[in-house]
All heavy atoms as an XYZ file, in Angstrom:
928
protein
N       0.830     -1.187      0.000
C       0.001     -0.009      0.007
C       0.866      1.260     -0.011
O       0.614      2.199     -0.733
C      -0.898     -0.040      1.238
C      -1.759      1.154      1.356
S      -3.379      0.717      0.772
C      -4.286      2.048      1.363
N       1.913      1.235      0.865
C       2.788      2.364      0.937
C       3.560      2.531     -0.382
O       3.758      3.655     -0.860
C       3.757      2.188      2.104
C       4.466      3.420      2.531
C       5.260      3.153      3.798
C       5.728      4.453      4.354
N       6.482      4.259      5.599
N       3.996      1.443     -0.968
C       4.717      1.458     -2.252
C       3.833      2.016     -3.349
O       4.284      2.781     -4.196
C       5.212      0.060     -2.584
C       6.039     -0.076     -3.860
C       7.314      0.763     -3.772
C       6.392     -1.535     -4.119
N       2.562      1.638     -3.366
C       1.629      2.132     -4.385
C       1.445      3.640     -4.285
O       1.405      4.345     -5.287
C       0.251      1.445     -4.193
O       0.450      0.047     -4.181
C      -0.685      1.811     -5.322
N       1.388      4.190     -3.076
C       1.251      5.634     -2.895
C       2.504      6.358     -3.390
O       2.429      7.404     -4.022
C       1.018      5.962     -1.414
C      -0.382      5.660     -0.953
C      -0.557      6.102      0.484
C      -1.970      5.828      0.942
N      -2.208      6.270      2.323
N       3.662      5.788     -3.124
C       4.925      6.409     -3.576
C       5.005      6.422     -5.098
O       5.355      7.432     -5.717
C       6.137      5.672     -2.953
C       6.171      5.887     -1.436
C       7.434      6.156     -3.591
C       7.226      5.063     -0.729
N       4.672      5.314     -5.728
C       4.719      5.212     -7.195
C       3.712      6.167     -7.819
O       4.023      6.872     -8.791
C       4.484      3.758     -7.658
C       5.658      2.887     -7.253
C       4.269      3.699     -9.175
C       5.476      1.417     -7.527
N       2.519      6.267     -7.260
C       1.478      7.171     -7.768
C       1.947      8.614     -7.643
O       1.752      9.435     -8.546
C       0.159      6.960     -7.002
O      -0.195      5.584     -7.072
C      -0.935      7.806     -7.580
N       2.556      8.966     -6.533
C       3.080     10.326     -6.329
C       4.177     10.666     -7.312
O       4.215     11.764     -7.878
C       3.608     10.476     -4.871
O       2.571     10.092     -3.958
C       4.039     11.885     -4.599
N       5.071      9.732     -7.557
C       6.157      9.966     -8.524
C       5.601     10.163     -9.937
O       6.021     11.067    -10.665
C       7.180      8.803     -8.467
C       7.940      8.827     -7.149
C       8.129      8.876     -9.642
C       8.828      7.624     -6.911
N       4.661      9.342    -10.325
C       4.058      9.453    -11.659
C       3.328     10.790    -11.800
O       3.441     11.480    -12.801
C       3.135      8.261    -11.946
C       3.966      6.987    -12.106
C       2.290      8.524    -13.203
C       3.144      5.730    -12.215
N       2.576     11.171    -10.765
C       1.847     12.445    -10.817
C       2.807     13.621    -10.884
O       2.566     14.577    -11.656
C       0.941     12.565     -9.586
N       3.880     13.589    -10.119
C       4.865     14.679    -10.142
C       5.577     14.741    -11.494
O       5.801     15.820    -12.037
C       5.873     14.498     -9.012
N       5.907     13.597    -12.039
C       6.556     13.552    -13.370
C       5.657     14.083    -14.453
O       6.061     14.839    -15.331
N       4.391     13.698    -14.408
C       3.422     14.186    -15.401
C       3.238     15.691    -15.300
O       3.198     16.381    -16.304
C       2.054     13.479    -15.215
O       2.273     12.088    -15.291
C       1.065     13.913    -16.268
N       3.157     16.216    -14.095
C       3.012     17.650    -13.880
C       4.237     18.395    -14.386
O       4.110     19.433    -15.021
C       2.779     17.939    -12.394
C       2.550     19.396    -12.014
C       1.285     19.897    -12.706
C       2.464     19.534    -10.534
N       5.411     17.855    -14.139
C       6.652     18.495    -14.603
C       6.731     18.515    -16.103
O       7.166     19.506    -16.698
C       7.862     17.780    -14.010
N       6.312     17.455    -16.772
C       6.358     17.403    -18.220
C       5.356     18.335    -18.847
O       5.647     19.032    -19.818
C       6.141     15.948    -18.705
C       7.315     15.075    -18.331
C       5.883     15.908    -20.211
C       7.099     13.595    -18.567
N       4.163     18.421    -18.294
C       3.126     19.247    -18.903
C       3.320     20.738    -18.653
O       2.771     21.569    -19.375
C       1.727     18.833    -18.413
O       1.692     18.938    -17.000
C       1.383     17.421    -18.869
N       4.077     21.119    -17.633
C       4.277     22.541    -17.334
C       5.604     23.082    -17.843
O       5.886     24.240    -17.665
C       4.183     22.794    -15.831
O       5.162     22.031    -15.172
C       2.783     22.461    -15.306
N       6.405     22.271    -18.502
C       7.680     22.700    -19.044
C       7.447     23.614    -20.232
O       6.722     23.271    -21.164
C       8.541     21.506    -19.454
O       8.692     20.619    -18.360
C       9.904     21.959    -19.956
N       8.085     24.778    -20.227
C       7.925     25.737    -21.300
C       8.913     25.450    -22.433
O      10.104     25.260    -22.166
C       8.145     27.167    -20.799
C       7.886     28.216    -21.815
C       8.065     29.618    -21.246
O       7.829     29.800    -20.049
O       8.461     30.494    -22.012
N       8.431     25.427    -23.641
C       9.283     25.204    -24.820
C       9.672     26.554    -25.385
O       8.801     27.369    -25.673
C       8.548     24.355    -25.866
C       9.419     24.162    -27.095
C       8.153     23.021    -25.276
N      10.973     26.794    -25.543
C      11.422     28.097    -25.998
C      11.769     28.126    -27.483
O      11.993     29.187    -28.041
C      12.663     28.538    -25.211
O      13.683     27.562    -25.371
C      12.339     28.705    -23.747
N      11.818     26.987    -28.153
C      12.150     26.962    -29.575
C      10.952     27.502    -30.368
O       9.796     27.265    -30.053
C      12.444     25.559    -30.021
N      11.289     28.273    -31.434
C      10.223     28.842    -32.259
C      10.529     28.553    -33.705
O      11.615     28.834    -34.214
C      10.180     30.361    -32.038
O       9.285     30.926    -32.948
N       9.554     28.015    -34.392
C       9.756     27.699    -35.809
C       9.796     28.956    -36.660
O      10.261     28.940    -37.783
C       8.624     26.795    -36.315
N       9.301     30.080    -36.127
C       9.284     31.290    -36.919
C      10.581     32.119    -36.754
O      10.645     33.217    -37.241
C       8.089     32.152    -36.520
O       8.219     32.586    -35.180
N      11.584     31.551    -36.094
C      12.847     32.277    -35.966
C      13.724     31.984    -37.184
O      13.501     31.030    -37.925
C      13.549     31.850    -34.685
O      13.849     30.493    -34.718
N      14.726     32.806    -37.387
C      15.641     32.631    -38.535
C      16.551     31.452    -38.301
O      17.079     31.248    -37.210
C      16.463     33.879    -38.753
C      15.656     35.014    -39.301
C      15.174     36.072    -38.637
C      15.215     35.153    -40.647
N      14.461     36.887    -39.477
C      14.463     36.340    -40.728
C      15.351     34.378    -41.802
C      13.885     36.783    -41.906
C      14.777     34.827    -42.988
C      14.055     36.011    -43.021
N      16.760     30.664    -39.348
C      17.649     29.506    -39.315
C      18.771     29.728    -40.316
O      18.539     30.202    -41.416
C      16.888     28.233    -39.682
C      15.711     27.980    -38.771
N      15.831     27.447    -37.537
C      14.399     28.201    -38.976
C      14.643     27.346    -36.978
N      13.743     27.801    -37.842
N      19.984     29.357    -39.920
C      21.132     29.557    -40.781
C      21.718     28.237    -41.286
O      22.634     28.223    -42.033
C      22.228     30.324    -40.019
C      21.826     31.744    -39.698
C      21.179     32.044    -38.516
C      22.066     32.772    -40.614
C      20.790     33.333    -38.226
C      21.675     34.047    -40.327
C      21.031     34.331    -39.132
O      20.655     35.603    -38.845
N      21.155     27.145    -40.883
C      21.664     25.839    -41.265
C      21.037     25.362    -42.574
O      20.699     26.137    -43.463
N      20.870     24.064    -42.648
C      20.379     23.432    -43.853
C      18.928     23.830    -44.146
O      18.148     24.049    -43.219
C      20.471     21.932    -43.730
N      18.613     23.913    -45.417
C      17.231     24.179    -45.814
C      16.361     22.951    -45.524
O      16.849     21.821    -45.524
C      17.188     24.502    -47.299
C      17.841     25.826    -47.683
C      17.990     25.923    -49.197
C      17.020     26.983    -47.189
N      15.088     23.152    -45.279
C      14.211     22.016    -44.965
C      14.173     20.977    -46.086
O      14.127     21.314    -47.263
C      12.837     22.636    -44.776
C      13.065     24.092    -44.631
C      14.376     24.410    -45.265
N      14.163     19.709    -45.727
C      14.129     18.620    -46.697
C      12.865     18.687    -47.533
O      12.835     18.247    -48.686
C      14.218     17.285    -45.991
N      11.805     19.237    -46.978
C      10.534     19.333    -47.686
C      10.648     20.119    -48.999
O      10.010     19.756    -49.988
C       9.586     20.086    -46.752
C       8.202     19.576    -46.720
C       7.434     20.416    -45.691
C       6.171     19.698    -45.382
N       5.344     20.404    -44.458
N      11.423     21.192    -49.024
C      11.485     22.038    -50.219
C      12.668     21.738    -51.112
O      12.774     22.301    -52.208
C      11.503     23.537    -49.821
C      12.761     23.909    -49.052
C      10.256     23.894    -49.052
C      12.935     25.370    -48.810
N      13.543     20.817    -50.707
C      14.709     20.469    -51.546
C      14.286     19.684    -52.758
O      13.306     18.963    -52.737
C      15.698     19.650    -50.744
C      16.358     20.365    -49.629
C      17.362     19.472    -48.965
N      17.428     19.816    -47.551
C      17.896     18.993    -46.621
N      18.326     17.788    -46.934
N      17.934     19.386    -45.374
N      15.040     19.816    -53.816
C      14.796     19.022    -55.016
C      15.068     19.798    -56.259
O      15.481     20.958    -56.252
N      14.850     19.154    -57.396
C      14.990     19.785    -58.720
C      13.603     20.079    -59.234
O      12.825     19.157    -59.547
C      15.755     18.864    -59.659
C      17.185     18.649    -59.249
C      17.899     17.690    -60.196
C      19.321     17.446    -59.721
N      19.988     16.475    -60.547
N      13.254     21.324    -59.302
C      11.942     21.762    -59.727
C      12.028     22.411    -61.102
O      13.046     23.008    -61.434
C      11.414     22.814    -58.735
C      11.333     22.350    -57.314
C      12.331     22.392    -56.384
C      10.210     21.779    -56.656
N      11.916     21.866    -55.190
C      10.600     21.492    -55.328
C       8.908     21.460    -57.058
C       9.730     20.920    -54.398
C       8.049     20.909    -56.123
C       8.459     20.631    -54.816
N      10.986     22.328    -61.912
C      10.977     23.027    -63.194
C       9.645     23.780    -63.317
O       8.622     23.392    -62.744
C      11.198     22.067    -64.380
C      10.130     21.043    -64.518
N      10.190     19.821    -63.861
C       8.989     21.016    -65.234
C       9.138     19.117    -64.172
N       8.376     19.820    -64.974
N       9.707     24.876    -64.047
C       8.527     25.736    -64.182
C       7.426     24.974    -64.913
O       7.688     24.245    -65.881
C       8.873     27.003    -64.933
N       6.207     25.167    -64.483
C       5.085     24.450    -65.112
C       4.814     24.930    -66.517
O       4.308     24.196    -67.354
C       3.826     24.579    -64.253
O       3.475     25.936    -64.120
N       5.180     26.169    -66.828
C       4.928     26.719    -68.172
C       6.150     26.594    -69.093
O       6.024     26.812    -70.291
C       4.503     28.196    -68.068
C       5.574     29.074    -67.512
N       5.838     29.141    -66.140
C       6.448     29.905    -68.111
C       6.843     29.988    -65.973
N       7.227     30.449    -67.118
N       7.324     26.291    -68.536
C       8.558     26.196    -69.335
C       9.493     25.178    -68.683
O      10.124     25.494    -67.670
C       9.218     27.577    -69.458
C      10.491     27.531    -70.288
O      10.777     26.497    -70.901
O      11.187     28.566    -70.321
N       9.599     24.000    -69.263
C      10.395     22.940    -68.647
C      11.875     23.302    -68.546
O      12.581     22.806    -67.694
C      10.233     21.632    -69.450
C      10.834     20.443    -68.732
C      10.139     19.800    -67.730
C      12.105     19.992    -69.067
C      10.657     18.707    -67.055
C      12.653     18.902    -68.420
C      11.928     18.269    -67.401
O      12.471     17.205    -66.745
N      12.371     24.202    -69.410
C      13.765     24.610    -69.379
C      14.120     25.535    -68.230
O      15.268     25.730    -67.909
C      14.172     25.220    -70.715
C      14.119     24.222    -71.834
O      14.452     23.054    -71.638
N      13.660     24.643    -72.997
N      13.135     26.177    -67.643
C      13.366     27.051    -66.492
C      13.349     26.196    -65.234
O      12.330     25.696    -64.841
C      12.264     28.133    -66.441
C      12.477     29.135    -65.316
C      13.730     29.979    -65.472
O      14.117     30.306    -66.576
N      14.347     30.291    -64.366
N      14.519     26.044    -64.602
C      14.636     25.115    -63.488
C      15.057     25.847    -62.209
O      15.688     26.900    -62.262
C      15.645     24.027    -63.794
C      15.215     23.152    -64.955
C      16.165     22.004    -65.119
C      15.965     21.107    -66.245
N      14.922     20.806    -66.981
N      14.703     25.268    -61.108
C      15.068     25.739    -59.789
C      15.589     24.553    -58.992
O      14.912     23.544    -58.877
C      13.830     26.334    -59.076
C      13.949     26.705    -57.614
C      14.977     27.802    -57.425
C      12.608     27.145    -57.079
N      16.827     24.664    -58.520
C      17.432     23.570    -57.749
C      17.658     24.034    -56.327
O      18.325     25.025    -56.085
C      18.762     23.146    -58.382
C      19.406     21.965    -57.704
C      20.688     21.557    -58.402
C      21.317     20.366    -57.717
N      22.576     19.983    -58.355
N      17.044     23.331    -55.395
C      17.188     23.641    -53.972
C      17.857     22.454    -53.309
O      17.325     21.345    -53.335
C      15.826     23.927    -53.316
C      15.113     25.080    -54.027
C      16.006     24.246    -51.839
C      13.707     25.325    -53.556
N      19.039     22.678    -52.762
C      19.759     21.616    -52.070
C      19.831     21.967    -50.600
O      19.199     22.912    -50.143
C      21.168     21.415    -52.633
O      21.959     22.560    -52.323
C      21.164     21.152    -54.115
N      20.610     21.234    -49.876
C      20.729     21.429    -48.444
C      21.257     22.823    -48.068
O      20.827     23.425    -47.112
C      21.639     20.347    -47.853
C      21.534     20.169    -46.389
C      22.307     18.922    -45.965
C      22.100     18.638    -44.513
N      22.792     17.426    -44.081
N      22.185     23.362    -48.907
C      22.832     24.601    -48.555
C      22.788     25.690    -49.608
O      23.367     26.753    -49.440
C      24.304     24.341    -48.169
C      24.432     23.478    -46.968
C      24.873     22.160    -47.068
C      24.071     23.940    -45.718
C      24.978     21.364    -45.931
C      24.175     23.149    -44.592
C      24.613     21.866    -44.708
O      24.708     21.075    -43.594
N      22.137     25.493    -50.758
C      22.062     26.565    -51.723
C      20.801     26.457    -52.585
O      20.155     25.415    -52.659
C      23.314     26.625    -52.611
C      23.480     25.488    -53.605
C      22.866     25.563    -54.844
C      24.241     24.392    -53.295
C      23.017     24.527    -55.761
C      24.406     23.360    -54.206
C      23.770     23.423    -55.429
N      20.497     27.584    -53.253
C      19.384     27.664    -54.182
C      19.958     28.161    -55.500
O      20.737     29.115    -55.539
C      18.312     28.649    -53.662
C      17.220     28.847    -54.689
C      17.744     28.173    -52.361
N      19.563     27.535    -56.615
C      20.102     27.919    -57.914
C      19.031     27.902    -58.977
O      18.287     26.941    -59.116
C      21.216     26.968    -58.337
C      21.890     27.341    -59.637
C      22.966     26.361    -59.995
C      23.758     26.718    -61.217
N      23.024     27.284    -62.313
N      18.910     29.036    -59.688
C      18.031     29.134    -60.862
C      18.847     28.802    -62.109
O      20.052     28.981    -62.132
C      17.501     30.551    -61.018
C      16.312     30.874    -60.171
C      16.439     31.673    -59.057
C      15.043     30.395    -60.501
C      15.349     31.993    -58.286
C      13.947     30.701    -59.736
C      14.106     31.487    -58.638
O      13.011     31.789    -57.855
N      18.207     28.369    -63.161
C      18.862     28.131    -64.433
C      19.494     29.430    -64.933
O      18.836     30.469    -64.952
C      17.855     27.639    -65.491
O      17.257     26.446    -65.011
C      18.522     27.364    -66.822
N      20.768     29.376    -65.278
C      21.455     30.540    -65.830
C      21.997     31.521    -64.805
O      22.553     32.525    -65.165
N      21.814     31.242    -63.539
C      22.322     32.130    -62.492
C      23.277     31.349    -61.572
O      23.235     30.130    -61.519
C      21.173     32.705    -61.668
C      20.268     33.596    -62.463
C      19.165     34.206    -61.598
O      19.259     34.152    -60.352
O      18.194     34.707    -62.170
N      24.091     32.085    -60.858
C      24.997     31.417    -59.926
C      24.206     31.008    -58.674
O      23.173     31.583    -58.370
C      26.150     32.332    -59.556
O      25.656     33.486    -58.913
N      24.740     30.012    -57.987
C      24.065     29.503    -56.798
C      24.147     30.519    -55.667
O      25.138     31.242    -55.533
C      24.701     28.183    -56.371
N      23.117     30.590    -54.858
C      23.087     31.492    -53.711
C      23.369     30.688    -52.449
O      22.570     29.834    -52.062
C      21.720     32.156    -53.613
O      21.467     32.923    -54.751
N      24.507     30.980    -51.830
C      24.899     30.325    -50.587
C      24.683     31.279    -49.429
O      24.288     32.439    -49.630
C      26.382     29.932    -50.630
C      26.699     28.840    -51.613
C      27.050     29.150    -52.932
C      26.634     27.517    -51.253
C      27.360     28.153    -53.837
C      26.935     26.512    -52.167
C      27.303     26.842    -53.433
O      27.577     25.855    -54.327
N      25.022     30.853    -48.247
C      24.967     31.678    -47.048
C      23.632     32.388    -46.871
O      23.542     33.578    -46.638
C      26.097     32.728    -47.065
C      27.448     32.098    -47.121
O      27.645     31.029    -46.534
N      28.360     32.706    -47.821
N      22.599     31.622    -46.986
C      21.273     32.215    -46.818
C      20.685     31.819    -45.483
O      21.110     30.860    -44.858
C      20.332     31.828    -47.956
C      20.181     30.348    -48.255
C      18.922     29.831    -47.570
C      20.047     30.185    -49.741
N      19.724     32.548    -45.064
C      18.981     32.194    -43.872
C      17.520     32.002    -44.280
O      17.082     32.576    -45.285
C      19.124     33.241    -42.769
C      18.586     34.605    -43.127
C      18.880     35.593    -42.049
N      18.186     36.842    -42.356
C      17.808     37.735    -41.490
N      18.096     37.556    -40.207
N      17.179     38.826    -41.843
N      16.811     31.262    -43.494
C      15.418     30.964    -43.849
C      14.520     30.974    -42.633
O      14.986     30.819    -41.501
C      15.306     29.652    -44.606
C      15.697     28.439    -43.821
C      16.945     27.926    -43.687
C      14.839     27.598    -43.043
N      16.913     26.819    -42.891
C      15.634     26.587    -42.471
C      13.475     27.593    -42.795
C      15.120     25.589    -41.659
C      12.955     26.591    -41.987
C      13.773     25.614    -41.421
N      13.252     31.177    -42.899
C      12.256     31.216    -41.826
C      10.969     30.589    -42.331
O      10.562     30.833    -43.472
C      11.987     32.684    -41.463
C      10.924     32.877    -40.385
C      10.486     34.323    -40.302
C      11.412     35.108    -39.450
N      10.871     36.455    -39.145
N      10.339     29.798    -41.492
C       9.037     29.212    -41.825
C       7.974     30.135    -41.270
O       7.959     30.442    -40.085
C       8.898     27.806    -41.223
C       7.563     27.181    -41.538
C       7.249     26.801    -42.831
C       6.624     26.966    -40.545
C       6.029     26.227    -43.123
C       5.401     26.391    -40.833
C       5.110     26.013    -42.134
O       3.887     25.463    -42.416
N       7.085     30.618    -42.142
C       6.067     31.590    -41.715
C       4.721     30.934    -41.440
O       3.773     31.632    -41.118
C       5.904     32.685    -42.781
C       7.111     33.559    -42.880
O       7.800     33.768    -41.905
N       7.384     34.075    -44.060
N       4.608     29.632    -41.601
C       3.361     28.941    -41.326
C       2.553     28.688    -42.606
O       2.720     29.398    -43.598
N       1.693     27.711    -42.561
C       0.802     27.359    -43.678
C       1.551     27.105    -44.980
O       1.049     27.441    -46.067
C      -0.267     28.439    -43.865
C      -1.098     28.682    -42.673
N      -2.022     27.772    -42.215
C      -1.109     29.710    -41.783
C      -2.600     28.270    -41.116
N      -2.053     29.427    -40.826
N       2.752     26.546    -44.911
C       3.518     26.195    -46.099
C       4.327     27.332    -46.703
O       4.934     27.170    -47.759
N       4.373     28.488    -46.053
C       5.120     29.645    -46.568
C       6.500     29.723    -45.925
O       6.636     29.629    -44.714
C       4.365     30.947    -46.280
C       3.133     31.103    -47.100
C       1.909     30.713    -46.599
C       3.173     31.636    -48.392
C       0.757     30.840    -47.362
C       2.027     31.764    -49.141
C       0.816     31.366    -48.640
N       7.518     29.879    -46.775
C       8.898     30.041    -46.340
C       9.429     31.370    -46.843
O       9.065     31.819    -47.928
C       9.785     28.916    -46.879
C       9.482     27.551    -46.317
C       8.500     26.757    -46.878
C      10.165     27.070    -45.216
C       8.207     25.504    -46.385
C       9.881     25.818    -44.704
C       8.913     25.047    -45.291
O       8.623     23.808    -44.773
N      10.322     31.957    -46.085
C      11.043     33.151    -46.555
C      12.509     32.808    -46.544
O      13.085     32.420    -45.518
C      10.771     34.332    -45.646
C      11.525     35.552    -46.091
C      11.220     36.755    -45.243
N      12.068     37.851    -45.718
C      12.071     39.032    -45.208
N      11.250     39.323    -44.223
N      12.870     39.958    -45.683
N      13.146     32.948    -47.692
C      14.582     32.703    -47.827
C      15.250     34.058    -48.025
O      14.887     34.817    -48.934
C      14.881     31.803    -49.016
C      14.083     30.509    -49.099
C      14.385     29.766    -50.394
C      14.371     29.626    -47.910
N      16.232     34.372    -47.199
C      16.881     35.671    -47.246
C      18.316     35.477    -47.713
O      19.105     34.779    -47.076
C      16.851     36.276    -45.860
C      17.325     37.709    -45.839
O      17.498     38.303    -46.928
O      17.535     38.260    -44.738
N      18.655     36.123    -48.830
C      19.988     35.977    -49.429
C      20.914     37.117    -49.034
O      22.012     37.207    -49.544
C      19.873     35.916    -50.953
C      19.094     34.731    -51.432
C      17.797     34.903    -51.877
C      19.623     33.472    -51.425
C      17.061     33.816    -52.307
C      18.914     32.386    -51.837
C      17.617     32.557    -52.286
N      20.475     38.025    -48.203
C      21.270     39.204    -47.879
C      21.101     40.220    -48.987
O      20.312     40.054    -49.924
N      21.847     41.299    -48.923
C      21.775     42.367    -49.942
C      20.342     42.813    -50.173
O      19.929     43.117    -51.290
C      22.410     41.934    -51.264
C      23.858     41.550    -51.088
O      24.532     42.134    -50.222
O      24.320     40.650    -51.824
N      19.524     42.846    -49.128
C      18.138     43.286    -49.217
C      17.313     42.507    -50.218
O      16.447     43.042    -50.893
C      18.056     44.790    -49.534
C      18.709     45.610    -48.423
O      18.592     45.205    -47.271
O      19.299     46.654    -48.735
N      17.616     41.227    -50.379
C      16.851     40.408    -51.323
C      16.249     39.232    -50.556
O      16.947     38.410    -50.001
C      17.739     39.874    -52.450
C      16.989     39.004    -53.410
C      16.046     39.541    -54.285
C      17.222     37.638    -53.441
C      15.356     38.728    -55.175
C      16.542     36.818    -54.344
C      15.605     37.383    -55.194
N      14.934     39.180    -50.530
C      14.241     38.062    -49.885
C      13.464     37.319    -50.963
O      12.989     37.884    -51.936
C      13.289     38.586    -48.815
N      13.311     36.048    -50.736
C      12.708     35.150    -51.698
C      11.594     34.408    -50.981
O      11.827     33.820    -49.918
C      13.811     34.214    -52.179
C      13.443     33.155    -53.148
C      13.411     33.415    -54.491
C      13.168     31.877    -52.706
C      13.100     32.429    -55.389
C      12.844     30.895    -53.605
C      12.812     31.170    -54.940
O      12.513     30.183    -55.810
N      10.418     34.476    -51.470
C       9.271     33.822    -50.820
C       8.882     32.561    -51.571
O       8.879     32.547    -52.803
C       8.095     34.787    -50.769
C       8.397     36.007    -49.940
C       8.865     37.156    -50.554
C       8.237     35.988    -48.566
C       9.173     38.261    -49.794
C       8.533     37.096    -47.810
C       9.007     38.224    -48.421
O       9.322     39.344    -47.678
N       8.581     31.542    -50.846
C       8.265     30.261    -51.440
C       7.033     29.669    -50.730
O       6.932     29.748    -49.514
C       9.455     29.321    -51.238
C       9.383     27.956    -51.868
C      10.745     27.619    -52.466
C       9.007     26.896    -50.885
N       6.111     29.153    -51.515
C       4.921     28.520    -50.944
C       4.954     27.053    -51.327
O       4.941     26.721    -52.515
C       3.639     29.165    -51.453
C       2.416     28.606    -50.811
N       1.171     28.785    -51.372
C       2.211     27.910    -49.675
C       0.260     28.195    -50.595
N       0.877     27.662    -49.571
N       5.014     26.191    -50.337
C       5.054     24.750    -50.539
C       3.636     24.214    -50.485
O       2.962     24.305    -49.466
C       5.917     24.099    -49.433
C       5.965     22.603    -49.483
C       6.857     21.954    -50.296
C       5.100     21.846    -48.706
C       6.907     20.565    -50.333
C       5.136     20.464    -48.745
C       6.047     19.839    -49.558
O       6.098     18.472    -49.586
N       3.149     23.691    -51.624
C       1.824     23.118    -51.674
C       1.834     21.642    -51.284
O       1.096     21.185    -50.440
C       1.209     23.258    -53.057
C       0.885     24.669    -53.431
C       1.734     25.426    -54.201
C      -0.282     25.261    -52.987
C       1.452     26.717    -54.527
C      -0.596     26.574    -53.298
C       0.281     27.300    -54.092
N       2.680     20.876    -51.993
C       2.843     19.449    -51.700
C       4.185     19.017    -52.270
O       4.947     19.847    -52.758
C       1.663     18.647    -52.257
C       1.466     18.795    -53.744
O       2.442     18.843    -54.500
N       0.227     18.920    -54.179
N       4.458     17.727    -52.238
C       5.779     17.254    -52.697
C       5.987     17.387    -54.200
O       7.078     17.123    -54.691
C       5.956     15.782    -52.306
O       4.969     15.000    -52.896
N       4.988     17.851    -54.917
C       5.106     18.002    -56.382
C       4.854     19.429    -56.873
O       4.913     19.664    -58.073
C       4.132     17.063    -57.093
C       4.382     15.621    -56.782
N       5.440     14.939    -57.296
C       3.717     14.756    -55.996
C       5.427     13.699    -56.842
N       4.390     13.560    -56.053
N       4.598     20.395    -55.974
C       4.274     21.730    -56.429
C       4.693     22.785    -55.406
O       4.372     22.682    -54.235
C       2.781     21.853    -56.682
C       2.341     23.196    -57.184
C       0.828     23.224    -57.410
C       0.382     24.611    -57.837
N      -1.081     24.696    -57.965
N       5.410     23.817    -55.883
C       5.722     24.996    -55.093
C       5.475     26.220    -55.962
O       5.406     26.121    -57.201
C       7.175     25.007    -54.588
C       8.158     25.002    -55.754
C       7.441     23.897    -53.611
C       9.608     25.223    -55.342
N       5.356     27.376    -55.359
C       5.321     28.622    -56.112
C       6.302     29.586    -55.435
O       6.619     29.430    -54.255
C       3.920     29.209    -56.187
O       3.483     29.590    -54.895
N       6.765     30.563    -56.186
C       7.792     31.458    -55.673
C       7.455     32.910    -55.903
O       6.634     33.246    -56.729
C       9.140     31.167    -56.354
O       9.007     31.357    -57.766
C       9.612     29.765    -56.090
N       8.118     33.766    -55.151
C       8.011     35.220    -55.172
C       6.624     35.763    -55.412
O       5.830     35.876    -54.503
C       9.011     35.815    -56.141
C      10.394     35.828    -55.536
O      10.549     35.697    -54.342
N      11.412     35.980    -56.348
N       6.276     36.084    -56.604
C       4.977     36.715    -56.865
C       3.859     35.680    -56.888
O       2.712     36.016    -57.106
C       4.996     37.443    -58.199
O       5.239     36.545    -59.235
N       4.207     34.431    -56.679
C       3.273     33.317    -56.613
C       2.585     32.996    -57.921
O       1.653     32.236    -57.973
C       2.250     33.512    -55.468
C       2.933     33.648    -54.159
C       2.893     34.817    -53.457
C       3.659     32.570    -53.629
C       3.559     34.936    -52.213
C       4.326     32.693    -52.420
C       4.265     33.874    -51.715
N       3.040     33.582    -59.011
C       2.584     33.090    -60.309
C       3.689     32.271    -60.959
O       3.491     31.667    -61.984
C       2.124     34.227    -61.231
C       3.165     35.230    -61.584
C       3.453     36.366    -60.926
C       4.059     35.175    -62.703
N       4.487     37.019    -61.553
C       4.863     36.326    -62.645
C       4.275     34.259    -63.746
C       5.853     36.577    -63.576
C       5.248     34.547    -64.669
C       6.027     35.690    -64.579
N       4.845     32.203    -60.325
C       5.927     31.319    -60.758
C       5.708     29.956    -60.120
O       6.083     29.754    -58.969
C       7.304     31.861    -60.341
C       7.662     33.125    -60.985
N       7.496     34.333    -60.365
C       8.188     33.391    -62.193
C       7.906     35.320    -61.177
N       8.339     34.760    -62.280
N       5.073     29.057    -60.799
C       4.769     27.732    -60.244
C       5.795     26.734    -60.757
O       6.107     26.694    -61.942
C       3.361     27.313    -60.646
O       2.446     28.279    -60.178
C       3.018     25.972    -60.040
N       6.311     25.949    -59.821
C       7.303     24.918    -60.138
C       6.781     23.562    -59.723
O       6.109     23.440    -58.712
C       8.635     25.183    -59.444
C       9.331     26.413    -59.969
C       9.048     27.680    -59.470
C      10.285     26.291    -60.962
C       9.684     28.790    -59.977
C      10.935     27.402    -61.482
C      10.617     28.665    -60.970
O      11.253     29.745    -61.477
N       7.077     22.549    -60.542
C       6.634     21.193    -60.257
C       7.834     20.268    -60.343
O       8.855     20.586    -60.927
C       5.505     20.741    -61.230
C       5.950     20.908    -62.694
C       4.220     21.483    -60.946
C       4.919     20.446    -63.691
N       7.702     19.059    -59.766
C       8.771     18.050    -59.846
C       8.449     17.102    -60.945
O       7.350     16.767    -61.242
C       8.897     17.284    -58.528
C       9.749     17.972    -57.542
C      10.046     17.039    -56.379
C      10.944     17.748    -55.396
N      11.207     16.959    -54.224
């Protein structure tokens, strides 16, 4: 009986400690590491197959342009990402599903 009370008290205290712990991480903060796996891949424009967008772990590259490294990114919620390349240039990306994204003005649609 005494052992049962002790075990019940420990479980109750542990549950209370877990449920009241504050989480300080925020998905809406800027990240400087790898880009999310969700948006990585080789994408091509839905209206022009030759216009390509390549997103890897550490860079973004459009067809005919040099790769952009050293970027930071932020998840804004509901599938929206903001990629910041510095030099006052931000790039907006909307992730619909694993086969479709849109960029900047959102009329640039890319598919896999």
